[in-house]
N, C-alpha and C positions, 0 to 999 in steps of 0.2 A: 559841480555848482547847478551845472546846465540842465545835467542829469536830476541833480534833488528836486528842481523847478517842473519839470517832465510827470516823474510821481508825485509829486503832489495838486500841480495838477490835473495828472488824471483821480485822481483819490478826491482829489472836491466833484469832477464829473461823474464818478461814479456816486456818491455822498446822491449829488442836487434828484441822477433817475433816482435812484433809493425812494427818496426823499418826494416824487410826487405823488400829488393827491389820486386816490380811485376816482375813476371816472363815474358820478351816479346818474345811471340812468333815469330819465325824469319818468313819473307817472303819469300813462294814459290818462286824457281825459277821460272822466267818465259820462256814457251815449245812454239811453234809454234806451230799450228795443220796444218798439210800442206792443200793449195789449195787444195780445191774441185772446178773447175769449167770448166765452156763449152768456146766452140770462141762466143762472145758474137756479138752485130751489134754498137747500139748507144746508148747513157745516157742522156738523154735533158741538163740538168745542170752539166754535171762533164765530161772534156777528161782529158785521160790519153792514153797513146802511149811510149809506149817503144824503143828504138833504139842502135842496136847492131851491134858492130864493129868488124873488126880482121885487126889487122898487122901482117908481119910478121921477124921474129928475127931469125937470125941467130947463132944457138946455137949445139958442136961441129958436125960444116962442117955440122949439118943439119940445114933443114928453118922449125925453129915452127910456125906456129898461133898461136896464142893470141885472145884474147875476152876482150870486155868490155862492160858490158851489162849501159847504163844509161835510166834510167823512169821519164817520164812529167810525171807531174798529174795538174789538174788547176779545182778550183770549180769557172763556169763559170757565176752560176746566186744568185742571193739572196743579202740579207748582215747579216752582222754577216759569216761571210762567214770562216772554221777553219778547214782542214788535222788533224786528230788527233791519225792514225794510219797508217800503213803504209807496207805491207807484200808480195817480187815476193820469188817467185822459180821458179825454172830451171830443168833443166835431162838433162844431157849431151845422145846421141848414145849409152852407153855402160849402159844405167841405173843408173846412177853415181850420186844424189840426195843431194841441198844443197838448201838454205834459206837466204834472208836478209830481215830485220825487225824492222820499230822503231816507239815508241811506246812512247815519251821523247821528248817535245820535247820545245822550248826557249821561245819559241814566235810562238802566231798563224800565222800562212799559211796560205792560197788560193794555196800557186800557191808551186809548187818546183820539183826542174832539178834534181834526184840523183843521180851518177854512183857510180853503189854498185858492179859491180866488172870492177878494172880497169888493164886489158892488161895482165890475168894471165890466160894460159897454163890449158885445158881441160880433164877430164878422155876423153878419146875415141875423142879426136884432134875437138869434133862438138856437141853443143847445140843443142837437140832436142825439149823439149820444156819450154815455162816461160808461169806462171802467176801470176796473180798481186791482189792484195784484197787491196783493199783502208776502209774507217771509217773516215765520215767525218759531218760536220754539218752546219748547215745553216738557215734563215729564208726566207721563201715565204711564202709574202701573211698576213705577223705579226704574222708566227708560226713558228718555230725554230725547224729541224727535224733532224734525224740523220737519217745517212742512208751506206747503206754496197752496193760497186760493184766489182765486181769482174768477172776474164776473165782468159782463155786460149787459149794459141797461140801455132801452132803446125808450128817451121822453116819453111821456106820449100827448099825444097834438089835440087839438081844441077843435072840437065838430059837433055842431049845435045839434044835426039829427039823434047824436050819442041821447042827448037827455030828451027821450020820450017816456018810460016807466022810470018815474024817478023816489026813489025814497034812501032812508039812511041805515039803515038795517034789515039786516036776513038773521038767519038760524046760526047766520054762525060768529056772527061783528053785527055792530054796528058804529059809527062817524059821527062827531062832530063840529062846528068852528063855533070859535067861544069872540066875544065883540068889547073891549074893553076900553074906554073912554081917559083921556087923558088931555090935559092945557096944553101941548102942541099940538092941536087941530093933523095931526096924524091918526090913521086907522089901525089899533095897534088887535092883531089875530094870535088866537091859539088853538090848535090842530089838534085832537083827541079820535084813539076809536081803543074801543076795549070790545073783550074776545065775550059770547056766550059760549063758549068750549074752555077747555084746562090739559093746561100742560102737551100739548096738541102741534106739529111742526105746522107751520101756514105761512105761504112765501106774499108777501107786499107789495104793488107798486102803487100811490095813487097822488094825481096832482089836477092842484086848482089856479081856475085862474076866478079872476074879479070881472064883472063888468062895467062898465058905465052909464049914465044917463043919457049920455053920448053913441051907446048900444060901440061904444072901442071892448075892445077882450085885451084883459093882459096878461102875460104868468101870476101866478102870486108863490103857491109853497109847493112843492112838489118832496114826496118821502117815494125813495127807493131802494131792493134790497131788502125790503125790511122781514128778513128772516128770521121767522122768531117762534118758540114755543107759546102761542098764546101769552105772551107778554103786552101789559098794555105799553099805547101809547100815549105819551102827553109831551107836548112842544114844552124843548127846556127857557126858547127865550119867546120872545112875543113875534108874531111873522110883521111888518112895519108897511107901509106903504102909505106915500107922500099926500097929503091932505088939498093937492093940485090938480086930482080928478073926484069928480061926484057917483061915489060904488053906489049902481045899484042892487047888482047881486053877485053870491061868489057860487061857480060852477064845481060841483069838484064829482072829478070819477076815479074809482076806488076797481082796481083789477087783486082780486087773490088768487091762489091751486093752493086745496089743500085737496086731498087725499086722491090729487094725479085728474084733478078736475078743475080747469079757470072757473072763474066765473066775475063779474065786472056790475058795479054797480055805482050810478047815478044821481046827484040828485044834485036840486037846488036853492042856493039858502038867498033870502032878505037880507040887504042889509040894517030893517029896521025889526025882526024878531030876532035876533042876535042876541045873545046877554052873557054878561060875564061866568064864567063857570061857578061861582059861589050860588049863585043864583036862579041854575036848572033846577 
């Protein structure tokens, strides 16, 4: 009996050992690397640009600018187009770094518009640089290719001395600001860029500011890495500024690269001269 008990015990031990659950290694937490990129010109099969918006908020009797970043990404050529990863890094004027990324998608998409900074106060009250990195794949000439696009944009800073020879157009393009009146006492603006050239590559960075009757200057809307084959731009949604300030003028600085040359256009729009788009 003792021998039988010993054999049963041994068999039970071996069985338990055999039933031991395998050790599953935990997946390491994903940590995106800081984007290392330069200012780029244009990508033939991919369009990506950034819209930087600013609104004003009254907090403890102080006017506080809060910023929003929206990224637009679009695979413009090929079939089986799919964005597989994107990441945006931004650094404030006092050196504070932050990042946003996405690598899991519920369904394939060739176009994405993502607001990932929804009007928040940033350190130093101003953003200095924004960098983008996007991975995507598409089939061109029956070959499925995976590609990576990355770029860095320095946010244009306000300098009164830049606004001397002002105009809203040249032989390449023109730009305008439109104002819409609603019953909410806020300011509603739209921005437009129209080209005099057709289907030619051009890279645009644009920044606007408001100047109040108290001579305070705040950022309004910025458009960066708008690299296009002369496709006109019109704001998708209104740029809204709180009515807690009295706006007197809107300053716009536009920098474009065309045929290897860099050109700067500046203009000052008086708030009383602005009209809705359909009344132009």
